N, C-alpha and C positions, 0 to 999 in steps of 0.2 A: 574425393570430395571432403572439404574441410567443414567443421561445424557451422561456419558462417554461411556456407552454401546451402544449408538445409532450410527449407521453407515449411515450418509447421502449420497445421491448420489451426486457426485462432477463431474461436466462437465467443462473442461478447454477450453479456447479460447486463441490462441497465436497470438500476434501482432508482425509480423516479423520486422517491422521498429524500434520498441523500445524494442524488446526482452522481451515483457511483457506478462505474463499470467493473464487473467481475469477468474473469476469462477462464475458459477451458482451452488448454493448449495441447494439441495432439501431435505426437511423434508421427511423421508421415510414413514411417516404415514399420509401425507396430500399432497395437491398440492402446498403448500407454499414453497417459496424459497427466498434466498438472492443472490444478485449479488455483487461480491467483486472485487474492483480495475479495473474498466472499463477503456477503452481507447477511446479518441477522436483522430481521425487521423488529422495530422497537417503537411502541407508542408511549411517549414520555408521560402523557397526562394520566394514563392508567397504570403505567409500569409494566405493561404487557409485552412479552416477547413472542414472536411467531416466525415462521420460516417460509413465507410465500416466495421470496427471492431464491433462497437456497433450494427449495423444492423444484424450481425450474431447472436448476443445474443438475440435480439428481435425475430428473426425468430425461434430460439430454444424455447424460452419461449412461444411464441404463438402457435407453432406447438404442444407443449406438454401440452397446457392449464394450465400453471403454474400461480400462484399468487405471484407477487413480493411484499415482505413485507419490505425488507431492501436493500439499495444501500450503501454498506460499503466501506469506504476508510481507508486502514490500516494506512496511513499517508499522508502528503503533498508530493507527488511524485515530484522528480526533473528531471525525465527522460521521462515522458509522461504526456499528458493532460487528465483529467478526462472527461468521457462522461456521468457522473451521471445525470445532468439536462435533457439531451436529452432522456436518458432511462426513467427517471421519468415521463416525458411528455407522453411517449408512453405506459409505463407499470405500473406506479404508484410506491408506496414504499416510504420510508423515507430515506433521505440521512444522514448518520451518520459518525462521526469521533471522535477521542479521545478528551477529554475536554482540553488537552494541546495545541490544535490548537491555542488558544489565545496567547500563547507564540510565536508560529511561525508567527502568523499574526503581532504581535508587532515587531518582528525582521525584517521581510521582508517588512512590511509596511514602516519602516524607510529606508530600502535599496532602495525601489522603490519610496520613497518620496510621498506616497499616500495621505497624508494629513488627515484632520478630516473627510472627506467624507467616508473614508474606515473604517468600523467598525472592531474593533479588539476584539470582544466578542464572536466570533463563530456563530453569528446569521445568517450567510449565509447558515448554515447547519440546517437541521431539528432536529437533535439530537446530543448531545455530550455525549459519553460514559465515565463513570468513571471507575477507576481501580477496578477490582473484581466484576463489575456489571454483573448481569444475565439478559438475555432478551430472547424472544421467536422468533422462526421461525416456524410458525404453532404450532405443539405440541412439538417441539424440544427445550429444554432449552439450551441456548448458554451462553458463558461468554466472557467478554472483559478483557484483561490483559495488563496493561501499560508496554511497553518494550522499553523505550527510549535508546538513545545512537547514533543511526544513525541520528535521529531527536528527539527533545523533545516530539513530539506528536505521536510517533510510538505506535501502539497497535497491539497485537496479538489477533486474534479472534478464539475461540474454539467452533466449532459447532459439537456436538457429539464427535466422535473420530477424527474429521478433524481439523487441526490446520493451520491457515493462518497467516504467520509470516511477510508479507510485505517484506521489504528489510533487516530485521534484520539478517536472515540466508539465505545462498544460499545452493545449493547441497553440500554434504560433501566434494567433490573434488574441490569446489570453495570457501569454507570458509564462510566469513561473509561480512556484508556491511561496507562501509567506514564510518568513524566517524569524518570527518573533515569539514563538513558543519557547518555554524553558529548554535550554540546550540548543536552540536554533541559532544560526549565524549567517548573515547575508553574504559575507565574504567566502565562507566555507561553501555555501550553496553555489556561488558563482564558480568556484573551483570544481565542484562536483559536476556541474552542467558541462564544463569544458571536457570532462572525461566522456560524457555521453556524446557530445558533438564531434569527438574524435573517432567515433565508430564509422564504418563504411557508409557512404552517402545513401545507398539504397536500403539500408536497414529500416524496417518498419518500427515506428514508435507507437506504443499503445498507452492511452491515457487512463488514469484511475478516475478522473472526474472531467466533466465538461459542463459549463454553465451557459453555453450558447450566447456569447456576448453579441450585442448589437442586433439581436433578433434573428441571427442565422440559425440554420438547422443544427441539430445535435451532431457532434462529430467525436470520434474516439481514436482515429488513426492518422498518422502523418509519417514523415520520414526524417532521417537525420539531416539530409540536405535542406529540407524545408525549414526545419528548426534553425539550422545554422544561418540561413539566409533571411528568414522572415520573422523569427520570434521577436515580439515587440519589446522584450526585456533584455535578451542576450544575443539576438541575431545581428548579422552584418557588422561584426567586429566591435560590439559594445565593450567598453573598457571595464575593468573590475571596479574601479572607483565610481564610475558612472552608475553601474548596476547597484552597488551598495547604497548609494544615495537614493536612487529610485526605489529600491526595495524597502529600505528603512522608512522612507517618507510615506510610501503607500501603506506599509504595515500599521502605521500609527492611526490610520483611518478605518481599520478593519475591526468589526465586532468579533467576539468569540464564536466559534461554530455552535450551532444549536445543540448538538449532542456531545459536546466535548467532555462533559463530566461523566456521563455513563460510558462513553466510548473508551476513555482512558482506563477506567477501572476494569472494564471487561477485557480490553485488548492487551493490556500488559499482563493479563493472565492467560493469554493464548485463546481468548474467546470463552473462557470458563467464567461462571458466576463466582462472586465471593462466597466464602464458606457460609453455609446456612446458620442462622441464629437458632436459639433454643426452641423457637416455635416452628422450625423447619423451613422458614422463608429466608431468601437472600436479600440483602439490602445494599443500596448504593448510597454513598455519602455526597453531600453538597457542602464543600468547604467554603464558608462565607469569605468573600473578599480575597480569595487566593489568586484570582485572575482579574486584573483591572485594565 
């Protein structure tokens, strides 16, 4: 049996506030699992953080006697805050992200004027994945594939026949991620999507978000074949030039995500808060006119 023949058990958890799907992915031949793209709840008005979403994952893992080996971030999310350190403290596992996190940290370290105290070497994470690298969840061989374009550090993770694409792709009727954040590039995104579409037809693709366009029900799973044939942005042989034009035109109409400023500051730190000030409280910055 090859790694691609393995079908892991995938359990999804949906955070309604940020429209985010998090996942527990279990090796079918052991109790080992990975948690992908967790969510820390955040009330912007009060500055309060809490863990309603993460606690649901903890309850599932503990009830089913699972062993967490990895806490994987597909990229530095701009629309929700990661709960990885909270989950790690409760359940164990290594926090991992793509090695190009260093590029993102350099970019946004400047935007938020973090200074020399903020390390831009990815050391806030336990592990940095490289493109094409293989790793294990229990007895299951998994692989990490660099798929930039939405951000420079986006990675797609392939665990058996289950593919976790972060924000690179949405459901076929919703298309693809935006590519206008600093370091994003529509042409690079198109090239990354082609790598995903080259995977076996029956591989399951799991979304990080779904916004239920046109009033349909919420969905989080599709296949490589469905994306290749039906995706409204890249399906059915869409050319690179046509995609770039479509993506760049659409991106000009999009507002910034509601939680982009707190999300970037927390997530580039692997989900950790900024260092506390002299009064013991952590603070987030609002850089005026940095994003227009």
